[in-house]
C-alpha positions in Angstrom: 0.0 0.0 0.0 1.3 3.4 -0.9 0.6 6.8 0.7 -1.3 7.9 -2.4 -4.1 5.5 -1.4 -4.7 7.5 1.8 -6.0 10.7 0.3 -9.6 9.8 1.3 -11.4 8.0 4.1 -11.9 4.3 4.4 -13.9 1.7 6.3 -12.0 -0.4 8.8 -13.2 -3.8 10.1 -11.6 -5.2 13.2 -12.6 -8.6 14.6 -14.2 -8.4 18.1 -11.3 -10.4 19.6 -8.7 -7.8 18.6 -9.6 -5.7 21.6 -10.5 -6.5 25.2 -13.6 -5.3 27.0 -11.7 -2.5 28.6 -10.3 -1.4 25.2 -13.3 -1.6 22.9 -13.1 -2.0 19.1 -13.0 1.1 16.9 -16.1 2.3 15.0 -16.5 0.9 11.5 -15.7 4.1 9.7 -12.2 5.5 10.3 -9.5 7.4 8.5 -6.1 5.8 8.3 -3.2 8.1 9.1 -0.4 5.7 9.5 -0.1 2.1 8.3 3.6 1.4 8.3 3.4 -1.0 11.2 0.1 -2.7 10.5 -0.6 -6.0 8.9 -3.4 -5.2 6.6 -5.1 -5.7 3.2 -6.8 -3.1 1.1 -9.9 -3.4 -1.1 -9.6 -0.5 -3.6 -13.0 -1.0 -5.1 -14.9 -0.8 -1.8 -12.4 1.6 -0.2 -12.2 -0.8 2.8 -9.3 -1.8 5.0 -9.0 -5.1 6.8 -6.5 -5.3 9.6 -5.0 -8.7 10.4 -5.0 -9.0 14.2 -2.3 -11.7 14.1 0.1 -9.7 11.9 -0.6 -6.4 13.6 0.0 -7.9 17.0 3.4 -9.0 15.9 4.4 -5.5 14.7 2.7 -3.2 17.1 0.9 -2.9 20.4 -2.8 -2.3 20.8 -2.0 1.2 22.0 0.0 2.0 18.9 -2.7 0.5 16.7 -5.3 2.8 18.3 -2.9 5.8 18.0 -2.3 5.1 14.3 -6.1 5.0 13.6 -8.0 8.2 14.2 -11.7 8.3 13.8 -12.6 10.7 11.0 -16.2 11.0 12.3 -15.1 12.7 15.5 -16.8 16.1 15.5 -14.7 19.1 14.4 -16.9 21.2 16.6 -17.9 20.0 20.0 -21.1 22.1 19.7 -22.1 20.5 16.4 -25.7 19.2 16.6 -26.4 15.4 16.5 -28.4 16.0 13.2 -25.3 17.5 11.5 -23.2 14.7 12.8 -25.6 12.1 11.4 -25.8 13.8 8.0 -22.0 13.9 7.9 -22.0 10.2 8.6 -24.4 9.5 5.8 -22.4 11.6 3.4 -19.1 9.9 4.3 -17.7 6.8 2.4 -18.2 3.3 3.7 -21.0 1.6 5.6 -21.9 2.6 9.2 -23.1 0.3 11.9 -25.9 1.4 14.3 -26.7 -1.0 17.1 -30.2 -0.8 18.4 -30.7 0.5 22.0 -33.6 0.5 24.4 -32.6 2.6 27.3 -30.0 5.2 28.4 -27.5 2.6 29.7 -27.5 0.5 26.5 -27.0 3.7 24.5 -24.1 4.7 26.7 -22.5 1.3 26.1 -22.8 1.7 22.4 -21.1 5.1 22.6 -18.4 3.8 24.8 -17.8 1.0 22.3 -17.0 3.6 19.6 -20.0 3.4 17.3 -20.8 6.6 15.5 -24.6 6.4 16.0 -27.3 4.2 17.5 -30.9 3.3 16.7 -33.8 3.0 19.1 -35.7 -0.3 18.6 -39.4 -0.2 19.2 -39.3 -3.9 19.6 -36.8 -3.7 22.4 -38.3 -0.6 24.1 -41.7 -2.2 24.2 -40.1 -5.3 25.8 -37.8 -3.5 28.3 -40.3 -0.7 29.3 -43.6 -2.7 29.2 -42.6 -6.3 29.1 -44.9 -6.6 26.1 -44.6 -7.5 22.4 -44.1 -4.8 19.8 -47.7 -4.9 18.4 -48.7 -1.3 18.7 -49.2 -1.4 22.5 -46.6 1.2 23.3 -47.7 4.8 22.9 -46.2 7.9 21.3 -45.8 9.5 24.7 -43.9 6.5 26.1 -41.6 6.3 23.1 -40.8 10.0 23.3 -40.2 9.8 27.0 -37.8 6.8 26.6 -36.1 8.5 23.6 -35.4 11.7 25.5 -33.7 9.7 28.3 -31.6 8.0 25.6 -30.6 11.1 23.7 -29.7 13.0 26.9 -27.4 10.1 27.9 -25.1 10.2 24.9 -23.5 12.6 22.5 -23.7 10.4 19.4 -26.7 10.8 17.0 -29.7 8.7 17.8 -32.2 7.5 15.1 -35.7 7.1 16.5 -38.2 4.4 15.7 -41.6 6.1 15.4 -43.6 3.1 14.1 -46.4 4.3 11.8 -46.4 7.9 13.2 -49.1 7.0 15.7 -52.1 8.0 13.5 -52.9 10.0 10.4 -50.8 12.6 8.7 -51.5 15.2 11.4 -50.4 12.7 14.0 -47.2 12.1 12.0 -46.5 15.8 12.1 -46.9 15.9 15.9 -44.7 12.8 16.2 -41.9 14.3 14.2 -42.0 17.6 16.1 -42.0 15.6 19.4 -39.0 13.6 18.3 -37.2 16.8 17.3 -37.8 18.2 20.8 -36.6 15.0 22.4 -33.2 15.3 20.7 -33.4 12.7 18.0 -31.1 13.1 15.0 -33.3 11.0 12.8 -36.8 9.5 12.7 -38.2 6.4 10.9 -41.8 6.4 9.7 -43.3 3.2 8.3 -46.4 2.5 6.2 -48.2 -0.2 8.3 -51.8 0.1 9.4 -52.7 0.6 13.0 -52.2 -1.4 15.2 -48.9 -2.3 13.6 -47.2 -5.7 13.6 -43.5 -6.2 14.4 -41.2 -6.7 11.5 -40.6 -10.3 10.3 -43.7 -11.4 12.1 -47.2 -12.4 10.9 -50.1 -10.2 10.2 -48.5 -7.2 8.6 -50.8 -4.9 6.6 -49.9 -1.6 4.9 -51.9 1.5 4.1 -52.6 2.6 0.5 -49.8 4.1 -1.6 -51.3 7.5 -1.4 -51.5 7.5 2.4 -48.0 6.0 2.8 -46.5 8.8 0.7 -48.5 11.4 2.5 -47.0 10.3 5.8 -43.5 11.1 4.5 -44.7 14.5 3.1 -46.2 15.3 6.4 -43.0 14.4 8.2 -41.0 16.7 5.8 -43.5 19.5 6.4 -43.2 19.1 10.2 -39.4 19.3 9.8 -39.6 22.6 7.9 -42.1 24.1 10.4 -39.8 23.2 13.3 -36.7 24.8 11.6 -34.9 21.4 12.0 -33.0 19.2 9.6 -33.9 15.9 11.3 -33.1 12.9 9.1 -36.2 11.2 7.8 -36.1 7.4 7.2 -38.9 6.1 5.1 -39.7 2.4 5.8 -42.1 0.1 3.9 -43.4 -3.3 5.1 -45.1 -4.0 1.8 -42.6 -6.6 0.7 -44.1 -9.0 3.3 -47.6 -7.6 3.1 -47.9 -7.4 -0.7 -44.9 -8.0 -3.0 -41.3 -7.0 -3.8 -42.6 -4.9 -6.8 -44.8 -2.9 -4.5 -42.0 -2.4 -2.0 -39.7 -1.1 -4.7 -42.4 1.3 -6.1 -43.1 2.7 -2.6 -39.4 3.2 -2.0 -39.0 5.2 -5.2 -42.1 7.3 -4.3 -40.6 8.0 -0.8 -37.4 9.1 -2.4 -39.3 11.4 -4.7 -41.2 12.9 -1.8 -37.9 13.8 -0.1 -37.0 11.0 2.3 -33.3 11.0 3.4 -32.9 7.2 3.9 -34.9 4.3 2.5 -35.6 1.0 4.2 -37.5 -2.1 3.0 -38.1 -4.5 5.8 -38.0 -8.3 5.5 -36.3 -8.7 2.1 -35.7 -12.4 1.6 -32.5 -12.7 -0.5 -29.4 -11.0 -1.7 -31.0 -10.5 -5.1 -33.9 -8.6 -3.5 -31.5 -6.5 -1.5 -29.5 -5.6 -4.7 -32.7 -4.6 -6.5 -33.7 -2.4 -3.6 -30.3 -0.6 -3.6 -30.7 0.1 -7.3 -33.8 2.2 -6.6 -33.0 5.9 -6.4 -29.3 5.1 -6.1 -28.4 8.6 -4.7 -30.6 8.0 -1.6 -28.9 6.0 1.2 -30.3 2.6 2.1 -30.7 1.0 5.5 -30.2 -2.7 6.1 -31.7 -4.5 9.1 -29.7 -7.6 10.2 -32.3 -9.3 12.4 -30.2 -11.6 14.7 -31.4 -15.0 15.6 -33.5 -15.9 12.6 -35.4 -13.3 10.5 -36.4 -13.4 6.9 -33.4 -11.3 5.7 -30.1 -13.1 5.2 -27.3 -12.0 7.5 -24.3 -10.3 5.8 -21.2 -8.7 7.2 -20.6 -5.0 6.8 -18.3 -5.3 3.8 -20.9 -7.5 2.0 -23.6 -5.1 2.7 -21.5 -2.2 1.4 -20.9 -4.1 -1.8 -24.6 -4.6 -2.2 -25.1 -0.9 -1.9 -26.1 -0.2 1.7 -25.0 2.9 3.7 -26.3 2.0 7.2 -26.9 -1.2 9.0 -29.0 -1.8 12.2 -28.7 -4.7 14.6 -32.1 -4.6 16.3 -31.9 -7.5 18.8 -28.3 -8.0 19.9 -28.2 -5.9 23.1 -31.8 -6.9 24.1 -31.1 -10.6 23.4 -27.8 -10.9 25.2 -29.3 -9.0 28.2 -32.2 -11.4 28.4 -29.9 -14.4 28.4 -27.5 -12.9 30.9 -30.3 -12.1 33.3 -31.7 -15.6 33.0 -28.3 -17.1 33.7 -27.8 -14.8 36.7 -31.2 -15.6 38.2 -30.5 -19.3 37.8 -27.2 -18.9 39.7 -28.9 -16.9 42.4 -31.8 -19.3 42.8 -29.2 -22.1 43.3 -27.6 -20.2 46.2 -24.7 -18.8 44.1 -23.8 -15.4 42.6 -22.9 -14.9 38.9 -19.3 -15.8 38.3 -16.8 -12.9 38.1 -16.2 -13.4 34.4 -19.9 -13.0 33.6 -20.3 -9.5 34.8 -18.2 -6.3 35.2 -16.6 -5.6 38.6 -18.2 -3.1 40.9 -15.5 -0.6 40.0 -16.2 -1.0 36.3 -20.0 -0.6 36.8 -19.3 2.7 38.7 -17.1 3.9 36.0 -19.6 3.1 33.3 -22.4 4.9 35.2 -20.2 7.9 35.8 -19.7 7.8 39.6 -16.1 9.0 39.3 -17.0 11.8 37.0 -19.8 12.8 39.4 -17.4 12.9 42.4 -14.9 15.0 40.6 -17.5 17.5 39.5 -19.1 17.5 42.9 -15.8 18.9 44.4 -16.3 22.1 42.3 -19.4 22.9 44.3 -18.2 22.0 47.8 -19.0 24.6 50.4 -18.0 25.1 54.0 -21.5 24.3 55.0 -21.5 21.0 53.2 -18.1 20.1 54.7 -19.4 20.9 58.2 -22.5 18.8 57.6 -20.4 15.9 56.4 -18.9 15.7 59.9 -22.1 14.2 61.2 -21.9 10.4 61.2 -25.5 9.9 60.2 -25.5 12.6 57.6 -22.7 10.8 55.8 -24.6 7.6 55.9 -27.7 9.3 54.6 -25.8 11.0 51.7 -24.1 7.7 50.7 -27.0 5.4 51.2 -27.3 4.9 47.4 -23.5 4.2 47.0 -23.1 0.5 46.9 -19.5 0.7 47.8 -20.4 2.0 51.2 -23.0 -0.8 51.6 -20.6 -3.5 50.7 -18.2 -2.4 53.4 -18.4 -4.4 56.6 -20.5 -2.7 59.4 -18.6 -0.6 61.9 -17.9 -2.2 65.3 -20.3 -1.0 68.0 -18.9 2.0 69.8 -18.9 2.0 73.6 -19.0 5.4 75.2 -17.6 5.4 78.7 -18.4 8.2 81.1 -17.5 8.6 84.8 -20.0 7.0 87.2 -22.7 9.3 88.4 -24.6 8.3 91.5 -27.5 10.7 91.5 -29.5 12.1 88.6 -31.8 14.5 90.5 -30.5 17.9 91.6 -31.3 17.3 95.3 -29.4 14.1 95.4 -32.4 12.1 96.4 -33.0 8.6 95.3 -35.6 8.2 92.6 -36.6 5.9 89.8 -34.4 7.6 87.3 -31.2 7.5 89.4 -30.2 4.1 88.2 -30.5 5.1 84.5 -26.8 6.1 84.4 -25.9 2.5 85.1 -27.9 1.3 82.1 -26.9 1.5 78.4 -28.9 3.1 75.6 -28.4 1.3 72.3 -29.3 3.1 69.0 -29.5 0.9 65.9 -30.2 2.1 62.3 -30.9 -0.3 59.5 -31.1 1.0 55.9 -34.1 0.2 53.7 -31.8 -2.1 51.7 -31.3 -4.2 54.8 -27.7 -3.2 55.5 -26.8 -2.0 59.0 -25.8 1.7 59.1 -25.3 2.4 62.8 -25.0 0.5 66.0 -24.0 2.7 68.9 -24.2 2.4 72.7 -24.2 5.4 75.1 -25.1 5.8 78.8 -28.8 6.0 79.1 -28.6 9.3 81.0 -26.8 11.0 78.2 -29.8 12.5 76.4 -28.7 15.9 75.2 -26.2 14.6 72.6 -28.3 11.8 71.0 -30.0 14.0 68.4 -26.5 15.0 67.2 -26.0 11.4 66.2 -29.6 10.7 65.0 -31.4 13.9 63.9 -34.6 11.9 63.4 -34.9 11.5 67.2 -35.3 15.2 67.6 -38.6 16.0 69.4 -38.9 12.5 70.8 -39.3 12.5 74.6 -36.8 9.8 75.4 -36.7 11.0 79.1 -40.3 10.0 79.5 -39.6 6.6 77.9 -36.7 6.1 80.2 -38.8 7.0 83.3 -41.3 4.3 82.4 -38.6 1.7 81.8 -36.3 2.6 84.7 -37.5 -0.1 87.1 -37.6 -2.9 84.4 -34.9 -5.5 84.5 -33.2 -6.6 81.3 -33.5 -5.1 77.9 -36.4 -3.1 76.5 -37.3 -1.8 73.1 -38.1 1.9 73.6 -38.6 3.0 69.9 -39.0 1.3 66.6 -39.9 3.4 63.5 -39.0 4.4 60.0 -37.7 7.9 59.2 -38.5 9.8 56.0 -35.7 8.1 54.1 -37.1 4.7 54.9 -34.4 3.7 57.4 -35.5 1.7 60.4 -34.5 3.3 63.7 -34.5 1.3 66.9 -33.7 2.5 70.5 -33.1 -0.1 73.2 -32.5 0.2 77.0 -30.1 -2.5 77.9 
């Protein structure tokens, strides 16, 4: 390979095994800036580069490999909108992979893995949010709400599945405007009747040609009215509902109406996929690689690029492996075990993924003298950290014995009374969190009442003196108080 071949940008495909979980694979589309140390092969016709992990490992380290490959899709402007990023992806050479996500966490994992964009799967969102099939049961409001949580969690563009637009053309306009406000970079509208059926399943029916095209025109009008440039993906399910010829006709009509990306669901062969990609060749095509056994044959990214596709979605991968992993974990727990270490990230990895360390660093910027003083309270610290699992996993603190000089009389006149013997008794304060973990177990002389609210603010206003008077003559232990505070912690006070 010569330097003259590197004037443009190329697609790079790396086997999953070439990087560890902590060092994820690079996105499919990259620009090659240095190849002198890489074992690689170049396909000039498809402008794609394959890196041989065996040869490259002999000549360079993983770090040098990552240093020598810089992602050309990295935004030139950190303030660039997701829509602009997505349009730049579509306009760039090569094919681009968009794994389907169903919540904020799965989207963050896609971004951390280095993919340039992701796609919300109505199938997976219906399953994860409702535990129900993707048969039109999930509503527009639920999809917008879930989508906003996803778009706010990541910086990469998110394509949104909007089913059939949730009604007629006017509903489609409302849907598009709602998806724009939710932060989506793209929206997919299909031509099924309502209630819709999930792709690759039985019972799919489509609306008329005229209504199908009108939905796309309504989506474009809503985009103009919003002053947005959201990417509109036009999907037809007519291949399965009617015929290949009808699906090709509708795709051409969608392109003429102004759709940015075309998608025919459930194509059944490579020949059908090629015929689709020949329709309106200047309009990008989306492939759907339904994992686990759909009607469309599975091809790798290079093969899809050669057929003519620009984007490829993987709708079930994250949802499917999550289901299997949870089933395996529950089987282990039911058998009295916990999931083996290799089957899940460490607690430290989980905290890093969720952003605990970033949160703590940013929190320091807003630390005040008041917050520092408040943190000196033992119970305040435990309340603040009650959601931090690291604190929960630590072994409980040993009970604290507070020793004070012996006091013979409690009353001012020195007379003997029922409360005099309280100083020889011990007051035990125990706090158990709502998660079942012990937060506090402290013992103090029963006559030491003034300072107890400094330890447990929730006891402020409780007349413990009266409770002690009633229990002073009793022999042995007695439970004086047992209640839950506003945070759900159980607070118990014993006289021992």
